N, C-alpha and C positions, 0 to 999 in steps of 0.2 A: 654872337656870344663868344667869348676868347677861348682858348686852350684851356687856361686855368681856369675859368669857371668853369669849363667841362669835366674837368678831373675832378674836381671840389666835387662834383655831384656825389648824390646817393650809393654807397657802397654796394647795394644790392640790386638796382632799380638801373635797367638798360637806359641808353638813352637814344632815340631815333632820329635819323637823320634823313627826311626825305629829298632823293635825289632828283625829283623834279625841279625844286626849289634851289636858284642860283647862291643864295644865303647860307643853307644848309652845306652845298656842294662847299662853298669855301671855307667853312667850318669844318668840313673833313679833311679840306687840303691842310689847315693850319695845325690840325689834330696829329695829320701824320709827317708834319715835320717837326712837330713841338714836342712830341710824347717820345722819351727814348724808350728802346726798345718795344716800339709798337708791333704790333701781330697784324698784319694787315691779309685778311681773306676775299677774295674776291672770285665768285664762280658763279657769277650772274649769267655768263653765255651760257654754262651748260646747265642751269635752272630753269634759264629761258628754253633751252630743247627738252630737256623732262617733262614741263609743262605741255608743250607740243604734243609732244609723244604722247601723255597722259590724255590730253582732247581728241586725237583722233590715233590710235595707235596703228592702223590700216595705212596711215598716208606714208607721203616716202619718207623714210629714216635716213636714206643718205646721209652723207657730212652736206653737199650743197643742198640738196632739197632740204634738209632744216632749217640751213642759212637762209633758205628763201622764205620759208614759213615764219621765221623768226623776224626776219626782216618785214615780210609783211604786217604780223601780230604787234611791231613796234609802229608802223608808219612811219619809217623811214629814221626814226629816232636813235640816236647811240645807246648800248647797253649800258653805257655809264649812267644814265638820266633816267634810268630805270628804278623802280624799286627804291626799297632805303637803305641806307648805310645805319649799323646797329653799334654801339661803342658799349664795351663790358670794361667798366673803370677796373673791377677786381682784379682781371686777368688780363688789362690791356691789349685787348681782341677788338679788332674793328671787321665787323662781316658785312656783306653786300647781299643783301637778298631781295626776294620778290615784293613784291607789295602783299600787303596782311590776305586778300580773297585769295591770289593766285598762289604765296605758301602756303596757306592752309590746304588747298587743292592738291598739289601735288606730293604735302608729307602726308595725306591722308589717303593718297591712289592706291596704294597698297589695303588698306582695307575694302576697299569694295571688293565682291558685293557682300563681305559677312556683315558689314554696315554700309545700307544704300546711300547715293549724296543727300537723299531728303532726309534722313535721319543724323547724316553727319551736321546739316545745317541745325535742325532740334537740336541737336548734343551741345552744339558750340555756343547755343546761348543760354547753356544753362551755368547756375552759380551751386558752387560745392564748398562747405566748409571742413577744412579738416583740422583734428584738433588732436595732437600726441602727433610727435615726427617719427616714430621709428616705423612700425607699420605703414603707419600715415605719410612717411613721406613716400613708402614704396608704393602706396596706394595713388597719392598723389601724379608721382613719374609716370606710372601705367596708367592713368586716367588722362593725363596731359598727351601722351605718346598717340594714345586711340581717339582723342579729337573728343576727350567727354568731358567737357565743361570749358566752356573760353573764362570763367570767371572762378578765383580760388583765395579765400579766405584762410590762411596760414596761423595756427595757435599752439606756441610752446613756450615755456619759459627758461629752459635751458639752452646750456652751452655745447657742443661738441665737445666729446673726449674721447680720449685715446680708444677707453673701450668699447665705445661706441662703434669703432672701426670693425669688430668682429660682424658686425649685419648691415650697418648704412654704408652706403654708396658715398664716399665724399674720400676728399686727399688730405694726405698730413698736414700739408697747409692749411686746411679748413679748420684745425682744432684750435680750439678756445672759441670760435667765432658762433653767434647766435644759432642753432637748429632752425630758425624761422628764414636767417638770411641765407643759408647752406642753400635749403630746401626752396627758396625761392630765386637763385642762383640760377641752379641747376634746373630749376623749370625757364625760368627767360633763356636759357641756352638752349633750350630744347624748341622753345618755341616764344620769340621775343615779342608776339600781339598777343599775350595770356593779360588779362587783367588780375591782379595781384594784390590784395590787401594781408599785411601781418600783423598778427598780437601777440608783441613781443614779450609780453609778461606772463605768459597764458591765459586761461578762460578764469574770470576773478567771478564771484555771484554777482556782481553787480552789471559785468558788462558782458552776460549772456544771452542778454535781450537784443545789445547793440550787435552782437555778432550774429545774430540768426537775422537780423533786420536791416541792421544799416547799410544802405544803401541798394536797399533790396532785399527782400523775401529769399532767403538761402531755400533751393530745390531739394538738399540732399546735405547731411550731416556724416563725418565720417569720424565717428570716437575712436581714439587710442590712446586717450590718457591714463595716467598714473594714478592719479587721485580718487579715491572710491567715492565721494561726496560727489564731487564735479561731476564723475559719467553717471550720478542719480540724478543731479539737479539738470544737467543738460538734456536728458530725456523729459525732466519735468517740462523744462520750458520748450523742448522741440515739439513735447506733445500737443500742447497749450497752443503752440502754433500750427500746427498739424504738417511739422518737414519729418522726413523720415529718416530714420537712424542705421546706420550700418556699423558693425564694427566685427573686427575680425581679430583672435586670436590666435599664435603662433603657432601653439601646441595642439597639436592633431588637429591642424587645418581647420579649425572652429570660425563658424560667420554666423553673428546674429543679426537678424530681420527684422526691423519694428517700424511697419506701416503705422506711423503713427498720422500721415496723409489721411490713410482709409478708415482706422480704428482712434476716433480721439479718445475713446475710452478705456485703451488699452493698458493694461498695466506693466509698468517700465521693467525693460528687462524679462520682460516674459513671466513676471512676477516672482522669479526667483528669491526674492528679497521680501515677500510678504508683503506686509504693512508698510516696512521700511520706510522712511523718507529721508532726502537729503539730509535733512535739520538733525534729524536724528545721528546723523556721521558725522558731524560735528566733531572735532578735538578727539576724535576715537585714536588712543595708542596704537601700534603696527599690529600687537597681539591680539587687540580687541575688535580689528577689523578682518583676522584670517578667517571667523567664519562667515563674514560677507562675502570674504575673495571664493572662498570654497562653496560658497552660495551657485555664485557668478559661474564659477570654472569647476563643473559638478563630475566631468569627465576628461579626469587629466591623464597623461600619459604617465605610466610610471618611472618615465626619467623625470618629467617635470614635477611628480607627486613627492620625490626623494627629495628634488631641488628646494622645494616650498620649506621646509623645517630647517636649509641650511643656510637660509637669508638672515643678514646679520650674526650668525655664526663663522661658516666660512666662505661665503658668497657676499658680497655687499646689497647683490640687489637679483631682478629676478633673471633668470638666463634666457638666453633667446641666441637663433642660429638666424646665419643669413639666409640659407634656404625658406626658414620659415616666413621669413620676413618678406620674402621675395615671392614666395607663394599667396601670401595674405596679401600683396600687393594686386597680383592677379586676380585672386578671389574678389576682393573688395571692386576691382574695375570690371569684371565680368557683372556682376550684380547691380552695381551701381548702371553702368550701360543700361541694361535690362529692363530697371525698374524706371529711371529715366524716359525710357520709350513708351512707357505704359505697357509693359508686358504683365501677364497675370504671378508678379513673384508674391510670394504668401509670409507673412511674419513668421519667424521661425528660428531654429535653432539647428543647422547643418553644417556637418563634417564634407572635408577633401581631405582626407588623412592618407599620406604616404605607406606608411609604416603598415598601416590595415589594408591598403588599393595594391600595393605593388609588394608581389614576392613572399615575402613570410607572411601572410595574414593573420598567424596566431602568436605572433610575438607583441602584440599589442593587447594587454588587459586593460579595457575601460577601467575606470576607479569612480566612483559613484560617490564621492562624499556628501555632498549636498544632501544624495536621498537618506544617508546614512545620519546625517545631524539630524533631519527633519524628524527621524522618526526616533529620537534618542530625546525624551524629554527627562528632565527628572519626576521621580515619584515620591508617591508617600510609602511609610513602611510595608512592607510586604506580610502578612500573617503567615507564622511559620508552620511548617508542616500539615499545611491546607486549612489551617484553624487552630484556634485554642480551644483544647481540648479540658473538659471540666475536671477538677480534682476529683477521683474515686470517693465515693463515702464509705466504702468496703476493700481497703487493698485487700485482703486474706478473708477467703470462705472456707470453714472446716480445716484449719490449719493451712490451707493452699494459695498461693500468690493467683487472683484473680484475674482474668482477661484483660477487665478495665485497667487494674493497674500497671500492665503490662507496657499498655499500650500508649498508657499518659507515662510512664516512665520511660519508652523509647521513645516519646515525643521530646519529652525535654532534652534527651541524650543528644537527638541529631540535631539539638539546635547547636552542636560543639561546632568549633570552625577549624577549615581543613584549608590544604593550600589549593589556591584558585579556586577556594568552594567546590570542590570535587567530590564534596560527600561521599568517599570509597567504601561504604559500607553497606551490609545487607545483613538484615537483622531476624533471626528464627527463633520461637518462643516452642520450645519442646514440653509441652503439657506434662507428657508423661514423666521426665526426667525433672520439670521444674528447673529449666535450664536454660537460659537467653544467650543463644549462640552470635558471634558478631564475627561476620567473615569480609572478608577483602573482597569487594568487588573490582576484579582487574578493567571491566569495559569502560572506567572511569577513573584509569590510570594516567598519569602526565610523565611519559619514560624519559622524558631530553630533561623535563624541570626537576624531576624527583628520582636523584640519583640512587641506586639501591633500595626503594620505598623507604626512605628514612622520614620523608615529611608524613607519609601514608600511615606510621606509625606512631608519630607527633598527634596527627588527626584522629588515631584511635583511641590514643590515650587520654585526651580532651574529652573526646564519648564515654569514656570509662568513669571519669570525673562525672561528668553531669550525670552519670547514670547513679553514680553513687551517691551524689547530692541528694537526687530526686530520690531515690530509695529511703534514703536518712528521714528526707522530709514524710515519705509515708509512714513511719515507724518502721522501715526495712533496712536490712544491712545486706549489702552487693558483697558477694567473695568471688571476686574476677579469679579465673587459672588463665594466664596465657599462655598461648599456643599448647593447647591440652592432649593433640594428637599429632606425633609427627608426622602421620598419613597424611596430614588434610593441613598444609601450609595456609592454604587461606582461611582456615579457623584460627582468627586471630586470638578468641579470648572464648569463654565460656564461661558465664555468669549464674550463679546462683544467689537465693536470697533468704538471708535469715532473719526470724522475726524479730531480732532486737537490732534496734540500730547500731552502727559503729559510733562509740563514745568518742567526742571530740579531744585530741591532743591538748596537752596544756602548753598555752605558748608564752612567747616574750615579747609579743608583736606589741606596739603602745596602743593599735587598735586591733580586736579578733570579730570578725564580720561574719553574720551569718549569710552565707555564699548565695543559697538557694536563691532568694529574691533575684537576683541578678543576672540567674540565666535565662529568661527573657528578654533582659536589656541589654546583654550584653552585645556588642558589634564590633565591625570592623568599622573604624571611624576615621575618613581620610581628609575630613573637615579642616581647612588651614585655618587658624586663629593668630592671635597677636602672639610674638613670642614673648615668653615669660619662664623663666628658672623652675624648676622643680622644687616645689613645697619639701625642707627638710625632714620634716616628721612623714611624708609619703613617700620619699627614698627610703627612709629607714623602713617604715612599713612594709614595701614591696619588698628590700632585701630580705626583710624578715623570714617574710612568708617562704621567698625561693630557699633560704638556709635553712628551717626547720623541715625540709621534706627534701633535702640531700643536693639542692641544688644553688647555682650562685650565680647572681646576678651583678652584670658589671653595667655601672651608667656614666654615658657622657654628656655631663651640661654645661661646660665653656663653650663659648662662643667658638673659639679656632678648634675644638674639638669638633663642633659639630659643623664648621667648614668643611673639616676634612671629611667626616665621615659623610657628610652628603654627596660632597665629590665621590667618593667610593661606590657608594650606594648608587648612586646615576651611572657610574660608568658601568659597575655590573648590569644595569637594566639595559646600558646599551649593547654591552656585549649579548646578553639573550637576543634581541629582537634582530640582531644582525647574525645571528647563527639559525640556520635554517629550520634546522629539528625544536629549537626552544621558541623559536619564533610561531613554528604550528602549534604545537602545544600552547602557548600563549593565546595565541589569535582565535583558535578552535575553543578556548576556555569561556572566552568575552560573550555574553549578550548583551548584542547591538540597540535592540530592539524591544519594546514592551512587550510584541505579540511573541518574539523569539525569546526572552527569559520567561513566558508563560509556558510556551512549547517545550522548553529544555532547562525544567527547574533544579540546574545544578551549574556550577560557572560564576562568575562575574559579573554580575548585572550591571553595565556603564554608568546605569545612573547612579550606583553605588561608590564611583569613582570622586565624586564631587569635585570635576571638571568645569572650570568655567567655559563658557561660551565659545572662548578660541581653540583653550584647549581639549573641548570635545570634537570641533570640527576638524582640529589636526591632527588629533588620534585616528580618527577614521583611516588618515594615509597612511599608517602602517599596514593596514588590513593585507594589504595584496604583498605577496612577497616578491613579484619585481621590483616593485617600490624599494625594498628594504635591501636586494641583492644588490640594485645601483647603490643606494648609499653607502653600500659594503664597498662595493668597488672602488668607489671614490675616497674612502676614508671618510667619508661624512657621519651624521648622525646625531651631532653634540647636541642637538635640540632635544634628543630623547632623552637626557640626560635630568631637563631642566624640569619635571614634574617633582621627580625624588629630589633632587634638590633645592627644591621653594618648600616642599612638605616638612625637611629636617630645619630649611630656615625658622621655621615658624613652630620649631618643636620646643618642649621643654626638656626633654630629655632623648637621647639615644639609650638603649637599652639591648644588651646582650645574655640572653639566660642559655646558660651552660648545665650540663652535668658526667657526673665521673662516667668513665665507659662510652665504648663506642658500638653495642650491641642493639640488636631491635628491641630487645629487652630495655635498654638505655633510653632508645627515644621513645618508645614509650610511658616508661615512666617519666622521661622528660614533658611528655604531651599532657601528664594529669598536672604535672607541677606548673607548666605553662599555663593551663585553666583555671588553676586556684588562684595563681597570679595576675591573670586577665581579670579575672570578677573579681577580685580586689580593687584593682585599680577604676573599675567600673562602678564599685562602690564607695570610689574616695571622689569619685565626679572626674576621672582622669580618661580621655580617650588617646586609645591603643589602636597602632596602624602597623601588623607587620609588613617588613620590608626584606624580606627574607633571600631574595637571588642570591646575595653574595654567601654564604655559609655555603649553602647547596651546591654553588659553581666551584666553591673552595675543594668540596669532597669529593668532587671530580679527580682534583688532580693527585691526589692521596690513593684513590681506588684502582683497582686493577680489574679494568674491563677491554674486551677483543672488541667492544665496539663503539667506540669511547667517538661523541659526537664532537671534539674540541679540536681545532687546527691545531697546529704550532705554533702559529701567529699566537691564536686563543690561549694556547698555556702559558704564552710567554707572557703575556698579558696580566693574566690571572694570577702568575707569583709576581710579578709587580705589584698586583692589587694587594696581595694578601701579604708582601712585607710590610707594606704601608698600613694596613688594615691590624696588624699586631704589635705595630706601634700604641696603637688605639683599646686594644684587648689581649687580657691575655687568654691563650687557646694552646693548654700543653697538649703531648699527644694522647690520644685514647678519649680524647673529649666530646662530648657527643653536643653542638652546637645546635639548639632546640629553638630557640626564636632571637631574630634579630628585629626590634621593633622599635616605632615611636611611640613617644608619651605627650600630650600636648593638652593645654586648657582651651577649647575649643567650644563651638556649638555643639548640638546632638546632630547624629548624620540625618541629612535628608531622605535617606532613603537607604531599606536593609537589603542584604542579598535573599534570593527566593531560595526557598528549600523543595527539596522534593516531598511530594504527599506520604504521609505515613504509610496508606496502603502498598506504595511501591518500595517501601523500604524493609516494612515489618510482615512478617508470615508467621503464622499459627502449624504449626506439627501437632503429631500425638506424639 
């Protein structure tokens, strides 16, 4: 073999020269003279001394004594003729080492007796496949260092990039080199006698069986790839062939053990994906993969959970740290060693979480996205107020309104919308005074979201409008008196009922609807459809309904307007979620499971959010404040804007309803007007979705409160947003912004918000 032939060999496989062979000794001599800047490392004499000390630590260890022992071991041959020379073409290193058995004996000596010599021999015969070379590379190196596995198959399609150096042990000189090659080089530099095969294009569906069985069945698979379908497919085939799989997720030190060698019917990934098979994951978009990823990684640390929505926005891929990768390699190696030696290592999911185990145990709050996802199915429409009440046959008896009529009117009234579906009312029917008192229930206040209770008064206005429509339907006339008792500020309105219905006013609308039938069909509809411009006649009807009762409706319908308002609404949503006080109110108002929705029948049932599976999964990440706190700290959270932006993108129009004045009476009147407009939209077949965060955030900018929850930075941000908002909508001083909302042509909602049972809302008194 010539020096030229030697240097033309593979860039990742070392070349071995047997020092006992004259031809190989000649090749080494030629190499040393022909290769410029060759690095020669010959410590064979010291390695021989280590070998003999390893074999008999109690024998003579003086220099003279060791020399005698070496001489006897070599049987008089010179050290130069012992062992092998290893040529590493990529580094131009030429290294003289002991022969394989002696090399392994010395290199693993410090493993004794944590690993017995017999166990070490067993482990050296094992074949291990490693797929994905981030945690996988750390695992492979640690396994090789411990002598766990004598044969490795490495699979990865990627090349080393500069951003990989935050966690992967490599040189800047390795940039641009295939990760499989970098890993193989480092393994061979550690142990030139390893047997390594490379799958340099990664794992493809047609190659999996060859990877698992080719050249001899693997004893273990370490799966650390990024491809979701490949993860499942690898396990399906490993289960078929009875090969165990280990996976380590660097976040929270998570280790998954799947003993397909002992459990041939075990569901892949512990059944976290349900009945999902690899073929079901083909061609999924990044967004569609989110629920499956969260199902697998179902206990993220707050910072990892905060990072997930940033992928594709402010970061290019899932973040990892060198400490996590290094820990992962150690965890994999420890589990692999015990598994391959036949220890009773059970399938399951295990955590070695330093943040929980060391020091500040309370700083880690487990986030169970998969549990929330699994318990958040969409549902059919919920019956309002505990069921549909039968229309009373006799609304009055002996000139007095009957209890049955009041019960029915109250049931219709409480179908009114309220901010975050808080249903902030408590109703009392005073029989003697024939008065229905509408009280504000502070127990369901949203202090951070509802500045100065303005949204509460809007909700009461909608309640009054529903009561008035229901009364009219019974041939009665509702006569409300707002805030009748200055000494009782929580008594928002007292309503008496006349026996003659309120006459309908003359209208200039194109169409005048009887709105009562739509009380039970009106709903917040967050379903997204195909963008279609709002019909001119519908816009005219809605505008006229508002104007006839003293309101002003402004509609945005052009594409540039919708893009801008979508961006502003999204920015307001993000600001709300990243503010601790508002985050508390928002999250406390959601009902995440069917059981929770029934137990607390107010607030927003997540089923009504009309989220896709990926959005619903990602939405669960916002539940824990530590996640959001970290997003706020890093200036992240752009993904929090996406749902509102996309909802507006499918809108026929976005509207703002305002009324003159900024008093509580203005908001109460605005609520009645809002409800008439909403019911009219329902009659016209138009979906309506309130998107009210911005107006109520802006109200805080002008409010005088000593406990303002906004930081200086948040206030500056809101001022910027309001300046842009005012280029879209006219909002003069002393104007109440009642409702910012989306109109759309779309399907009926798949679920409706739950309602408090009527018996919890209405009481009867003398």
